[in-house]
Structure formats: structure tokens, C-alpha cells
C-alpha positions as CSV (number, residue, x, y, z in Angstrom):
1,M,-31.2,73.4,-23.1
2,T,-29.2,74.6,-20.2
3,S,-30.1,73.3,-16.5
4,Q,-32.0,76.5,-16.0
5,S,-33.9,76.4,-18.6
6,A,-35.0,72.2,-18.1
7,E,-34.9,73.2,-14.3
8,H,-38.0,75.7,-15.6
9,F,-40.0,73.7,-17.7
10,R,-43.1,73.0,-17.3
11,L,-45.9,70.6,-18.9
12,T,-49.3,70.3,-19.5
13,V,-50.9,66.9,-20.1
14,L,-54.3,67.0,-22.1
15,N,-56.7,63.7,-21.8
16,P,-59.5,65.0,-23.5
17,G,-62.4,64.1,-22.6
18,G,-60.5,62.0,-19.7
19,R,-62.7,61.6,-16.9
20,D,-60.0,62.2,-14.0
21,R,-60.1,65.2,-12.3
22,E,-58.0,67.8,-13.5
23,Q,-54.7,69.1,-11.4
24,Q,-52.6,71.9,-10.8
25,F,-48.8,70.5,-9.6
26,Q,-47.8,73.8,-7.7
27,T,-45.9,70.5,-5.7
28,V,-45.2,67.6,-6.1
29,P,-48.4,65.7,-3.6
30,A,-47.6,63.5,-0.9
31,P,-49.3,60.4,-0.8
32,S,-53.3,60.9,-0.3
33,K,-56.4,59.0,-0.6
34,G,-57.7,62.0,-2.1
35,A,-56.1,63.6,-5.5
36,H,-54.8,61.4,-8.5
37,P,-51.3,60.3,-7.3
38,P,-48.1,61.2,-9.2
39,I,-47.8,57.7,-11.6
40,N,-48.8,57.2,-15.4
41,F,-49.3,60.5,-17.1
42,H,-49.6,62.3,-14.2
43,A,-46.2,61.4,-13.6
44,F,-45.0,63.5,-16.9
45,A,-47.0,66.5,-15.5
46,A,-45.9,66.1,-11.6
47,C,-42.0,65.8,-11.9
48,T,-42.7,69.3,-14.3
49,L,-45.0,70.7,-12.0
50,G,-46.9,71.4,-14.7
51,A,-51.0,70.5,-15.3
52,F,-53.3,68.0,-16.2
53,H,-56.3,69.0,-18.0
54,H,-59.4,67.7,-20.1
55,N,-60.3,70.4,-21.0
56,T,-58.6,71.5,-24.1
57,R,-59.6,75.7,-23.8
58,R,-57.9,75.4,-20.4
59,A,-55.2,73.3,-21.3
60,I,-54.0,76.2,-23.9
61,S,-54.5,78.9,-21.3
62,E,-51.4,77.2,-19.1
63,N,-49.5,78.6,-21.8
64,T,-47.3,75.3,-22.3
65,P,-46.4,72.9,-24.4
66,V,-49.0,70.5,-24.1
67,L,-48.7,66.0,-23.9
68,L,-51.7,65.2,-26.2
69,L,-53.1,62.1,-24.9
70,L,-55.1,59.4,-27.6
71,R,-57.9,57.8,-26.4
72,S,-61.0,56.5,-27.4
73,D,-62.1,57.2,-31.1
74,F,-59.5,59.6,-30.9
75,R,-62.1,62.4,-32.7
76,A,-61.4,64.5,-29.6
77,S,-57.7,64.1,-29.8
78,E,-58.2,65.8,-33.5
79,R,-60.1,68.5,-32.3
80,A,-57.8,69.3,-29.6
81,L,-54.9,69.1,-31.7
82,A,-56.3,71.4,-34.3
83,D,-57.5,73.8,-31.5
84,L,-53.8,73.2,-29.7
85,K,-51.8,74.3,-32.8
86,K,-54.2,77.1,-33.6
87,A,-53.4,78.7,-30.2
88,G,-49.6,78.0,-31.1
89,R,-48.8,75.8,-29.0
90,T,-46.0,72.7,-29.2
91,V,-47.8,69.3,-28.8
92,A,-46.4,66.0,-28.8
93,V,-48.7,62.9,-28.9
94,S,-49.3,59.6,-26.8
95,L,-51.3,56.7,-26.9
96,K,-53.1,56.8,-23.1
97,E,-53.0,53.3,-23.6
98,T,-49.2,52.0,-25.7
99,G,-49.5,47.3,-24.7
100,L,-49.4,46.1,-27.9
101,H,-52.1,44.3,-27.2
102,Q,-54.3,47.4,-26.1
103,I,-52.4,49.4,-29.3
104,A,-53.2,46.3,-31.7
105,Q,-57.1,46.8,-30.2
106,Q,-57.2,50.2,-30.8
107,L,-56.1,50.3,-34.2
108,G,-57.7,47.7,-35.4
109,D,-60.9,49.8,-36.8
110,P,-60.1,51.4,-39.9
111,A,-61.0,54.9,-39.1
112,K,-59.6,54.7,-35.5
113,L,-56.7,53.9,-37.3
114,S,-56.9,56.5,-40.5
115,R,-57.6,59.3,-37.5
116,F,-54.5,58.0,-35.7
117,M,-52.2,58.5,-38.1
118,K,-53.1,62.1,-39.5
119,I,-52.9,63.0,-35.8
120,V,-49.4,61.6,-35.6
121,T,-48.4,62.9,-38.7
122,D,-49.5,66.4,-38.3
123,A,-48.1,66.7,-34.1
124,D,-44.5,68.2,-33.5
125,G,-43.2,65.3,-32.2
126,C,-44.4,62.1,-30.2
127,I,-43.6,61.0,-26.9
128,A,-43.4,57.2,-26.0
129,T,-43.6,55.5,-22.3
130,T,-42.2,51.8,-24.0
131,P,-40.2,51.1,-27.2
132,E,-42.3,49.2,-29.0
133,A,-44.8,52.4,-29.3
134,A,-41.6,54.8,-30.4
135,E,-40.9,52.1,-33.1
136,I,-44.5,52.4,-34.2
137,Y,-45.1,56.3,-34.3
138,Q,-41.2,56.4,-36.4
139,R,-42.3,54.5,-39.1
140,I,-45.6,56.6,-39.4
141,R,-43.4,59.6,-38.9
142,I,-40.7,58.5,-41.2
143,K,-40.5,61.4,-43.8
144,R,-40.1,63.6,-40.3
145,D,-37.3,64.0,-37.8
146,P,-36.1,61.4,-36.0
147,A,-35.7,63.3,-33.1
148,S,-38.8,64.3,-33.1
149,V,-40.2,60.5,-31.5
150,A,-38.6,60.0,-28.2
151,F,-38.8,57.1,-25.3
152,V,-40.2,57.7,-22.0
153,P,-40.3,56.0,-19.7
154,T,-43.5,56.5,-17.0
155,P,-41.2,58.9,-14.1
156,Y,-41.9,58.0,-10.6
157,P,-41.4,60.6,-7.3
158,I,-37.9,57.7,-6.2
159,K,-36.4,60.1,-4.3
160,D,-38.9,61.9,-2.5
161,Q,-39.5,60.2,1.0
162,R,-42.9,60.8,1.4
163,W,-43.1,58.0,-1.6
164,D,-40.7,55.6,-0.1
165,F,-43.2,53.1,1.1
166,S,-39.9,50.6,1.9
167,L,-40.1,48.4,5.1
168,P,-37.5,46.7,6.9
169,P,-36.6,42.4,6.0
170,A,-38.0,41.4,8.9
171,E,-41.7,42.7,8.3
172,Q,-41.5,41.6,5.3
173,S,-42.9,38.1,4.1
174,G,-44.8,36.0,1.1
175,I,-45.3,36.2,-2.8
176,F,-47.2,39.5,-4.3
177,I,-49.2,38.8,-7.7
178,G,-48.5,41.9,-9.9
179,T,-51.3,41.4,-12.2
180,R,-54.8,41.2,-12.0
181,E,-56.2,40.8,-15.5
182,C,-57.2,36.8,-15.8
183,D,-59.0,37.4,-19.4
184,V,-55.6,39.4,-20.9
185,P,-53.8,36.3,-22.6
186,S,-50.6,38.1,-22.7
187,R,-51.0,38.5,-19.2
188,N,-50.3,35.3,-18.0
189,H,-52.2,36.1,-14.8
190,F,-52.9,32.5,-13.9
191,A,-49.4,30.7,-15.2
192,A,-47.8,33.2,-12.9
193,L,-50.5,32.1,-9.7
194,L,-49.5,28.8,-11.2
195,V,-45.4,29.4,-10.4
196,A,-46.3,31.7,-6.9
197,R,-48.1,27.8,-6.0
198,H,-45.3,26.0,-6.9
199,L,-42.9,28.2,-4.9
200,C,-45.4,28.4,-1.8
201,E,-45.1,24.1,-2.3
202,A,-41.0,24.5,-1.4
203,T,-40.7,27.5,0.7
204,G,-44.0,27.7,2.8
205,E,-44.7,31.6,1.8
206,R,-48.1,32.9,1.5
207,V,-49.4,34.4,-2.1
208,T,-51.1,37.6,-2.0
209,V,-53.6,37.9,-5.1
210,V,-56.0,41.1,-6.3
211,N,-59.5,39.7,-7.0
212,L,-61.4,42.1,-8.3
213,D,-63.9,39.6,-10.0
214,G,-65.4,38.5,-7.3
215,Y,-67.2,35.2,-7.3
216,K,-66.2,34.3,-11.0
217,G,-62.3,35.2,-9.1
218,R,-62.8,33.2,-6.1
219,R,-63.7,30.3,-8.5
220,L,-61.0,30.8,-10.7
221,L,-58.2,30.4,-7.9
222,G,-59.9,28.2,-6.5
223,E,-59.4,25.2,-9.3
224,L,-55.8,26.3,-8.3
225,N,-56.0,24.1,-5.5
226,F,-53.3,26.3,-3.3
227,P,-52.6,24.9,-0.2
228,Q,-54.9,25.9,2.8
229,G,-54.2,29.3,4.5
230,I,-51.3,30.6,1.8
231,L,-53.6,32.5,-0.6
232,R,-54.3,35.8,0.8
233,L,-57.0,37.9,-1.4
234,I,-57.3,41.5,-2.2
235,E,-60.9,42.2,-2.4
236,K,-61.8,45.9,-2.7
237,W,-60.1,48.4,-4.9
238,K,-57.5,50.8,-2.1
239,P,-56.6,54.2,-2.8
240,Y,-53.5,54.1,-3.7
241,P,-51.1,54.4,-1.0
242,D,-52.6,51.8,1.1
243,Y,-52.6,49.7,-1.8
244,L,-48.6,50.3,-1.7
245,C,-48.3,49.5,1.7
246,D,-49.8,46.1,0.8
247,V,-47.6,45.1,-1.6
248,A,-44.6,46.7,0.8
249,R,-45.1,43.9,3.3
250,H,-43.9,41.2,0.0
251,K,-40.2,39.7,-0.4
252,I,-41.4,39.8,-4.1
253,V,-43.9,40.5,-6.8
254,L,-44.0,38.4,-9.7
255,Q,-45.5,38.3,-12.3
256,L,-45.2,36.5,-16.1
257,D,-46.6,39.6,-18.0
258,R,-45.5,39.8,-21.8
259,S,-48.0,43.1,-23.0
260,H,-45.1,45.1,-23.2
261,V,-46.6,47.8,-21.3
262,P,-45.2,50.8,-19.7
263,G,-44.8,49.2,-16.5
264,Q,-46.5,50.0,-13.6
265,V,-46.2,46.7,-11.7
266,A,-42.8,47.3,-11.2
267,G,-43.0,50.7,-10.7
268,D,-45.1,50.1,-7.7
269,A,-42.0,47.9,-7.1
270,L,-39.8,51.0,-6.9
271,L,-41.4,52.7,-4.7
272,C,-42.3,49.9,-2.2
273,R,-38.0,48.4,-2.4
274,V,-39.4,45.2,-2.8
275,P,-37.6,42.9,-6.5
276,C,-39.8,43.2,-9.3
277,V,-39.9,39.1,-10.5
278,G,-41.2,38.9,-14.2
279,G,-42.9,41.1,-17.0
280,D,-41.7,42.8,-19.7
281,G,-42.2,46.3,-19.4
282,A,-40.6,49.5,-20.2
283,I,-39.8,50.2,-16.3
284,E,-39.2,46.1,-15.3
285,R,-36.4,46.6,-18.5
286,V,-34.8,49.6,-17.0
287,A,-35.2,49.1,-13.3
288,F,-34.8,45.1,-13.0
289,P,-32.4,44.2,-16.2
290,K,-31.1,41.2,-13.7
291,T,-35.3,39.8,-13.2
292,T,-36.6,40.9,-16.0
293,G,-39.0,38.7,-18.0
294,E,-38.0,39.7,-21.3
295,R,-36.5,36.4,-23.2
296,R,-36.4,34.6,-20.1
297,T,-38.7,30.8,-20.0
298,I,-41.1,30.9,-17.5
299,T,-39.1,28.1,-15.3
300,E,-36.1,30.4,-15.8
301,I,-38.1,33.2,-14.2
302,G,-39.7,30.6,-11.2
303,S,-36.1,30.2,-10.7
304,M,-35.1,33.7,-9.4
305,A,-38.3,34.1,-8.0
306,L,-37.2,30.8,-5.3
307,D,-33.5,32.1,-5.1
308,L,-34.8,35.6,-3.9
309,L,-37.0,34.2,-1.5
310,K,-34.6,32.1,0.2
311,D,-31.6,34.3,0.0
312,A,-32.2,37.8,1.9
313,D,-29.1,39.1,0.9
314,L,-29.6,38.5,-3.1
315,R,-33.5,40.6,-2.2
316,V,-31.2,43.7,-0.7
317,A,-28.6,44.0,-3.6
318,I,-31.2,43.9,-6.8
319,V,-33.7,46.9,-4.5
320,A,-30.4,48.8,-4.2
321,E,-29.3,48.5,-8.3
322,S,-32.8,49.4,-9.2
323,Q,-32.9,52.4,-7.0
324,E,-29.6,53.1,-8.5
325,R,-31.1,52.5,-12.4
326,A,-34.3,54.3,-11.3
327,R,-32.3,57.5,-10.1
328,E,-30.4,57.3,-13.0
329,R,-33.1,57.3,-15.7
330,L,-36.9,57.1,-14.0
331,S,-36.5,59.3,-10.9
332,F,-39.0,63.0,-11.3
333,E,-35.5,65.2,-12.2
334,K,-33.9,63.2,-15.0
335,V,-37.5,63.3,-17.0
336,R,-37.8,66.1,-16.5
337,S,-34.6,67.6,-17.8
338,Q,-35.1,64.9,-20.5
339,L,-38.5,66.7,-20.9
340,A,-36.8,69.7,-21.5
341,K,-34.7,69.2,-23.9
342,F,-37.1,66.7,-26.5
343,F,-39.2,69.5,-26.7
344,A,-36.8,72.1,-27.2
345,I,-36.4,70.2,-29.8
346,L,-39.9,70.7,-31.5
347,E,-40.0,74.1,-31.2
């Protein structure tokens, strides 16, 4: 795969039956409150200046390789794979939800598991946004070429100045809690809140929490007895650029997630140039190895967070290292090249 062919590589992402609006990415979009931002699986289309579709016929008409997302009961994905292969397209597949708890939930039904095994076996290859998902695909495709499965972390537009939401250190304060799901045990959301309460008692820093559960969420938060005036709630959904502006106002992003997800919490922190502390997502492990939560205790994560809140120079150093690692592994340019080389192997 030459640098020129990588430069001209385009990918179509197909989410059959999905609800996201279809998009053509002639250019990487600027932050806006309208179109879907170039994150998650939209980022795979955006970084290659490709397309995102939910209609199989339109995906076929793009005349490009396809990343087929597996969702719901996998029936639509199974039909789409058959149509794509009949049309001669090179197809890699990926589960749309790839946290370990999400994979377990999706594959607990025998019929769904059967369809999943067949799709993964019949596809030309598999792309995994976490190392753990890659291992699952490889074990199913044990008789196929190991190179037909690739771990490709979710790309972020790190080098695009329009997506730099950073603020001067003097304008940053407080702790942003990166998780928000109280009912998913592996998120450890309330354990993170307990750590944050201890940190705010030690430093006086405020804590920002996204609560989209209304009265129920407020009641649960009330039981934690944060000091008066310390807790700030975001209780309405915001467009992604507005959300990033909120994140960027903080000294750190804190989480204790143990779900092995792709890592959007850390990805948001990268765009905001804020240290991400805790979490074991793929982006956390790639970009924030010194503050990741993998193989660290809650006490160790709390201690790291305290050091970062107190030391502005340490925050600057962690951000600088995370940006360098992101440019090397997660930038749109690097992932486009990785995708081009991978699909060249499949053809």
C-alpha cells in the first residue's frame, strides 16, 4: 500500500436499519450543532472522507470497501452482508457496541449468537475498536488469516485546530465526572463520585456531573452528601461542541469505568486537552497510560487525581504526552493509513 493509495482511500460505514442521518464526508466537518460529529464510527468514515449510510443500496453505490456494523438482532446486518458480497464489495464487520458488558448482553441469546458467529466467519475481515473485541473475533475466525482481524482505535481529529477546545490553565477549575450511567455496574459511576467527594473536600474544587435521570438522579446524588455548593449538575442534553466546552473548563476528567469500552470519555478529554484519570477504555490505554485505571486500585486513581489537581505543571505534562501519543496512534491521518493497509490485505 503506497502513501498515495492510502491518501485516496475511502471507506463506507454501513449501519443497516440505524437512525443516524446519512452523511457524505467530502471534508472533515467543523464543530456544529447540526450534523453528527466525526466521532465513534462516524469517525471512520470522516477520517477517510468516505460516507456513513444506513441504507445498503446506497452503501453499495459508493463503490468503496465497507465497514458493516452489527447491531440489534443482527438480522439486518446479515442481509446487508449478503447483498454487499453479491455486489463484490470488500466487507469488514464490527459490533457497534463493544464494551465487554455490551458484548455479553448482545450474545446471551442463542439465535443472535448463531447469526453473529456466521457473520463474523463469512466477512472478509473484522475491525475491533478494543483489543478485547479483536480477541473475540480472532477466536471465531481461528481458521482464517490472523491479519484479517485488526484492532483499530477510534480516530479523533487531533490535528484539526477547529477541534481544539482547550482553555488556558487559569480558566480551568474543578473535576468533570466522565461517566453518567448509574445502572451499569462496570461503569462504577457512584464509586467515582465518592472519590470526587473526597477530592473536593481535600482541595475545595467543584465537581460537575451529567445527570440525565432527572429526579431519580438528583435523589441518588443527594445521598452522597457533597459539601454545599460543590456539586454542579448538567441536566439537559447538549450538542457535542457545547458539551466539549463544558469539559474543557475543568482541570481533570475523572472516571472509574471498568467496561473495556472504545473510550469516548478519554477521546473527549483529548479534544479538550484535559487529563483523563481512570478508566480502562482503549483510548485511555493508548493516550493516557500514566493515568489509566487499568490494573490500578481506586485509591491509586484517587491519589493521581489529587496530584493533578494540585500541580498545574503535571497537568501540562500529561496533556502534552497524551497529544503526542494521539497524533501517533489516533489522528485521522494515522488511522486512515491503517485502514487503507488493512483493506488492501483483505482484497
